[in-house]
C-alpha positions as CSV (number, residue, x, y, z in Angstrom):
1,M,-15.0,-13.8,1.6
2,K,-13.6,-10.4,0.7
3,H,-10.3,-10.4,-1.3
4,I,-8.1,-7.4,-0.2
5,E,-4.8,-7.0,-2.3
6,I,-1.7,-5.2,-0.5
7,V,0.4,-3.8,-3.2
8,N,3.9,-2.3,-2.2
9,G,6.4,-0.4,-4.3
10,P,10.0,0.2,-4.2
11,N,12.0,-0.6,-1.0
12,L,9.4,-1.7,1.1
13,N,10.9,-5.2,0.7
14,L,13.6,-4.2,3.3
15,T,11.1,-3.0,5.9
16,G,12.1,-4.5,9.2
17,V,15.8,-4.1,8.1
18,R,15.8,-0.5,6.7
19,E,15.9,2.3,9.1
20,P,14.0,0.7,11.9
21,D,13.7,3.9,13.6
22,V,11.6,5.2,10.9
23,Y,10.1,2.0,9.4
24,G,9.9,-0.4,12.6
25,S,11.5,-3.7,13.0
26,E,8.5,-6.0,11.8
27,T,9.0,-7.4,8.1
28,M,6.2,-6.9,5.8
29,E,5.9,-10.9,5.5
30,Q,5.5,-10.8,9.4
31,M,2.8,-8.1,9.0
32,V,0.8,-9.8,6.4
33,T,0.6,-13.0,8.5
34,R,-0.5,-11.1,11.3
35,L,-3.2,-9.5,9.2
36,R,-4.3,-12.8,7.9
37,T,-4.7,-14.3,11.5
38,Q,-6.5,-10.9,12.8
39,Y,-8.8,-10.9,9.7
40,P,-9.8,-14.5,8.9
41,Q,-12.8,-13.2,7.0
42,A,-10.6,-11.7,4.5
43,E,-8.3,-13.1,1.8
44,I,-5.2,-11.0,2.0
45,G,-3.0,-11.2,-0.9
46,Y,0.4,-9.4,-0.9
47,Y,2.7,-8.1,-4.0
48,Q,5.7,-6.0,-3.7
49,S,8.0,-4.8,-6.5
50,N,10.6,-2.2,-7.1
51,V,9.5,-1.8,-10.7
52,E,7.1,0.6,-11.6
53,G,5.7,-1.3,-14.7
54,E,5.5,-4.4,-12.8
55,L,3.3,-2.5,-10.1
56,I,1.0,-1.1,-12.8
57,D,0.7,-4.7,-14.3
58,H,-0.4,-6.3,-11.1
59,I,-2.8,-3.4,-10.4
60,Q,-4.4,-4.1,-13.8
61,R,-4.4,-8.1,-13.1
62,V,-6.0,-7.8,-9.6
63,G,-8.0,-4.5,-9.5
64,F,-10.8,-5.8,-11.4
65,A,-11.6,-8.8,-9.0
66,A,-10.3,-7.6,-5.8
67,D,-12.7,-6.0,-3.1
68,G,-10.2,-3.4,-2.4
69,L,-6.6,-2.6,-2.8
70,I,-4.1,-1.2,-0.2
71,V,-1.4,0.5,-2.0
72,N,1.9,1.9,-0.7
73,L,3.8,3.0,-3.8
74,G,6.8,4.3,-1.9
75,G,8.7,7.0,-3.8
76,Y,6.6,6.3,-6.9
77,S,3.6,7.9,-4.8
78,H,5.2,11.3,-5.6
79,T,6.3,10.9,-9.3
80,S,4.3,8.3,-11.1
81,V,1.2,9.7,-13.1
82,A,1.2,6.2,-14.8
83,L,0.3,4.5,-11.4
84,H,-2.2,7.0,-10.5
85,D,-3.9,6.2,-14.0
86,A,-3.7,2.5,-13.3
87,L,-5.4,3.0,-10.1
88,L,-8.2,5.0,-11.6
89,A,-8.5,2.3,-14.5
90,V,-9.7,-0.5,-11.9
91,P,-12.8,-0.4,-10.0
92,A,-11.6,-1.8,-6.7
93,P,-11.8,0.8,-3.8
94,K,-8.1,1.8,-2.9
95,V,-6.6,3.1,0.3
96,E,-3.1,4.6,0.2
97,V,-0.8,3.9,3.3
98,H,2.5,5.3,4.1
99,L,4.7,4.1,7.2
100,S,6.1,7.5,7.9
101,N,4.4,10.6,8.1
102,I,5.1,12.2,4.6
103,F,4.1,15.5,5.6
104,A,6.9,15.6,8.5
105,R,9.5,14.6,5.7
106,E,11.2,16.3,3.0
107,E,8.9,18.8,1.0
108,Y,8.9,16.8,-2.1
109,R,7.1,14.0,-0.3
110,H,4.2,16.2,1.0
111,H,2.2,15.4,-2.2
112,S,1.2,12.1,-3.4
113,L,0.0,12.0,-7.1
114,V,-1.9,8.8,-6.4
115,T,-4.0,9.8,-3.4
116,S,-6.9,11.5,-5.6
117,A,-7.4,7.8,-7.1
118,C,-8.0,6.6,-3.6
119,R,-10.8,6.6,-1.1
120,G,-8.4,7.7,1.6
121,M,-4.8,7.8,3.0
122,I,-3.2,6.8,6.3
123,C,0.1,7.8,7.0
124,G,2.7,8.1,9.8
125,L,1.2,5.0,11.9
126,G,3.9,2.3,10.8
127,L,2.6,-1.0,10.0
128,R,-0.5,-0.3,11.7
129,G,-1.7,1.8,8.8
130,Y,-2.1,-1.5,6.9
131,E,-4.3,-2.9,9.7
132,L,-6.7,0.1,9.7
133,A,-6.7,0.1,5.8
134,V,-8.0,-3.6,5.9
135,A,-10.5,-2.6,8.7
136,S,-11.7,0.5,6.4
137,L,-12.3,-2.0,3.3
138,L,-14.0,-4.6,5.4
């Protein structure tokens, strides 16, 4: 069974509550439960933190054993060289996900520092992006 780990960054704990017109009304916990049902052939882990160093520690902890990482590092995607380096340091294939279309938002969101450490990026499809990321890693 493949182990795929979802690693979410700041403010994603508020998904389903925060700006539902942008991020939807389904919570991350509901989405992870749905993914586990939809992909029984995969063990899907989930981790979220609002703290950059905790995200780095978790990536280092799981990135050597996992068969794939799905990362949505929120605002850190646009600012964190340290998270980019943590992703490069681990061998697991990575897919970057963003709920909103970062290219249709503020200009400072148009560039993600972590994209070059990932196999690909899915953005603008809401929580469905995670489903597509799991499928791509399987």
